[in-house]
C-alpha positions, 0 to 999 in steps of 0.5 A, spaced: 499 621 084 500 624 077 497 623 070 501 623 064 499 623 057 504 622 051 503 620 043 507 616 039 509 618 032 504 614 029 498 617 033 498 612 039 496 615 045 500 613 052 497 615 058 500 613 065 496 614 072 502 613 077 500 610 084 506 610 088 503 606 094 501 600 091 505 594 088 501 592 082 500 595 075 494 595 071 495 596 064 492 595 057 490 597 050 484 600 048 482 600 041 476 604 038 473 599 034 467 595 037 460 593 034 458 600 031 464 600 027 462 593 023 458 592 017 452 588 017 455 582 014 461 582 019 457 583 025 460 580 031 467 580 028 470 585 033 468 580 039 470 574 035 477 578 034 478 579 041 477 571 042 482 569 037 487 574 039 489 569 045 489 563 041 496 563 039 502 568 036 508 566 032 512 566 038 507 563 043 501 558 043 494 559 047 497 555 052 503 558 053 500 565 053 496 563 059 501 559 063 506 565 062 501 570 065 499 565 071 506 563 072 507 571 075 500 571 078 498 576 073 491 577 070 489 577 063 483 579 060 479 582 054 472 585 053 468 588 047 463 593 047 459 597 042 464 603 042 471 599 043 475 593 044 480 592 050 485 587 052 488 588 059 492 585 064 494 586 072 501 584 074 506 586 080 510 592 078 516 587 077 512 583 071 510 589 067 515 587 061 512 581 061 505 583 061 506 588 055 510 583 051 504 579 051 499 584 050 503 587 044 504 579 041 497 578 041 495 584 038 501 585 033 503 577 031 496 573 032 496 568 027 489 567 026 490 560 025 484 557 021 484 550 026 483 555 032 478 559 029 473 553 027 474 551 035 473 558 037 467 560 033 464 554 036 466 557 043 462 564 041 456 560 038 456 557 045 456 564 048 451 566 044 446 560 046 447 561 053 446 569 052 439 567 049 437 562 054 438 568 060 432 572 059 435 578 064 441 578 059 438 577 052 432 582 054 437 588 053 440 586 046 432 586 044 431 593 047 438 596 044 435 593 037 429 596 038 431 603 041 436 603 035 433 599 029 437 598 022 443 601 024 450 598 027 448 601 034 443 596 035 446 590 033 448 585 038 455 585 040 456 577 040 453 577 033 449 571 030 451 564 029 450 564 022 455 570 021 460 568 026 461 561 023 462 565 016 468 569 018 474 567 015 481 568 018 483 572 012 477 577 014 479 577 021 486 579 019 483 585 014 479 587 020 485 588 025 489 591 019 484 596 018 481 598 025 487 597 029 491 603 027 495 608 031 490 614 032 485 609 034 489 606 040 490 608 047 495 604 052 493 606 059 497 604 065 496 605 072 499 603 079 507 603 081 509 606 074 514 611 071 511 614 065 518 615 061 520 608 062 513 605 060 513 610 054 520 607 052 517 600 053 511 601 049 515 605 043 519 599 042 514 594 041 508 599 038 511 604 034 510 600 028 503 600 028 501 603 022 497 610 022 492 610 016 486 613 020 479 610 021 472 611 018 467 614 023 462 610 025 455 611 023 451 616 028 447 613 033 439 614 031 435 613 037 428 611 035 424 607 040 419 602 039 416 595 042 419 588 042 415 582 045 417 575 046 412 569 049 416 564 053 414 559 058 417 563 064 416 564 071 417 571 071 416 577 066 423 580 064 422 587 061 426 593 060 423 600 059 427 606 056 428 613 053 433 617 049 439 618 054 445 623 053 452 623 049 458 623 054 459 631 051 452 633 053 451 638 058 446 634 062 451 628 062 452 629 070 444 631 071 442 624 068 447 620 072 444 623 078 437 622 076 439 614 075 442 614 082 436 617 085 431 614 081 433 606 080 440 605 083 441 602 090 436 601 096 434 608 097 432 609 090 425 611 088 423 605 084 426 600 089 422 603 095 416 604 092 415 598 087 419 593 091 419 595 098 412 598 099 408 593 094 413 587 093 411 587 086 418 585 084 425 582 086 429 586 082 428 593 079 433 598 077 435 604 072 441 605 068 444 610 064 449 609 058 452 614 054 456 614 047 460 619 043 453 621 039 447 618 043 445 615 049 440 611 053 436 611 059 433 604 061 429 601 067 429 593 068 424 589 072 423 582 073 415 581 075 410 575 075 404 575 071 400 577 076 404 583 079 406 586 072 399 588 071 400 593 078 407 594 076 406 597 069 401 603 072 406 604 078 412 604 074 409 609 069 406 614 075 413 614 078 416 616 071 411 621 070 411 624 077 419 624 078 420 631 075 415 635 079 416 631 086 423 631 086 426 633 093 433 637 094 435 631 099 434 626 094 439 630 089 444 631 095 444 624 096 445 622 089 451 627 088 454 624 094 453 617 091 456 619 085 462 622 088 463 617 093 463 612 087 468 616 083 473 617 089 473 609 091 475 607 084 481 612 085 483 606 090 484 601 084 489 601 079 484 597 074 479 602 075 484 608 074 487 604 068 480 603 065 477 610 066 483 614 063 483 610 057 476 611 056 477 618 057 482 619 052 477 615 047 471 619 048 474 626 050 481 626 047 485 627 053 484 625 061 480 628 065 483 630 072 479 628 078 478 635 080 475 637 074 470 631 075 468 632 082 467 640 080 462 637 075 459 633 080 458 638 085 455 642 080 449 638 080 442 641 083 435 640 083 433 644 077 438 641 073 436 634 075 429 636 074 430 638 067 434 632 065 428 628 067 423 632 063 427 631 057 429 624 057 422 622 059 418 626 054 422 622 048 419 616 045 419 610 049 422 603 048 419 597 051 422 590 051 419 584 054 420 576 055 416 571 058 408 570 059 407 577 055 400 576 054 399 579 061 403 585 059 399 591 056 401 594 049 406 600 048 400 604 046 397 603 052 403 604 056 405 611 052 398 613 054 400 612 062 406 616 060 
């Protein structure tokens, strides 16, 4: 397995991760343009553009795009995050030309037809409504907006119905032209692929992408606070979080280990103490999310109105005590879980393709597996304790939806922490 990166004259970076033992290729285009690169008046345009890219080009209708990919048994998809937008495919190795042609076509030659736009705006509004009707989903949008108030980092990826319906075809074309520049794009491929051959194919179709640079996003500024929404639900959905770490932080891997041992998996502290021992929740887990300049550490729980009164004190106690009661075998288990997850992902062309693209967007170059494993192996109890003290001493963010009268206020929760 060989990882190779090259750069076109326009700054577009191409990375391949060769896996001779498979018969497939995963490939895609990653663009450093997401929610945090938007203006307030156009919040949601990155996600709407992702939808519209599939709605027809000068050469293909939306149906033809779908049928041509289906005809070779391939997969074609996309997603939008706060940091970037991705368009990716997975095909048999003999169909890589078709996949690359379709990806280049939808990104470089989409018509942004006004009639299709009206239809797709309605689809995205349905997605917004569906998310709003799913409390364990929408709670994270509210959590993010309170953690990062009045700034792009806190805006919802989907935007709002009013803004989505107001975005014109011309606005989409302008946003694409300004954001999808050579230096802001990465094309990644993994699987049974030859770098030199793939580079030539990419160069033939993407060399005309302009290189006009791009503006840096507004830096993420964590603040914290509280969001409460009363709904007639059977459960209370809550998220408690703290300021996390950016990708480049020295505590990045220690924080990942902390999340694993604290609330990821059935052996974690939260699962064992709150679900297994006390039966206060059906679902509880922690997670850590990093950005280039910030991060967030969060804990989600779903609990009944009667159980939440006991849940909050127990959760606060677990948070307060973890840095002092941490044991070496927990850190060892977390380290092993992280390493196993990393090595298992190496068996998937899709995982490797995504991983290489994101590494380049964040670090400017792909990271070797040996380099990452070395950092994981360096995780120790002192480092994880230090990360826990640092994170849990930051101002908390608290969001809850449901019969919230049963949930104590943020001020009371802070006193417990």
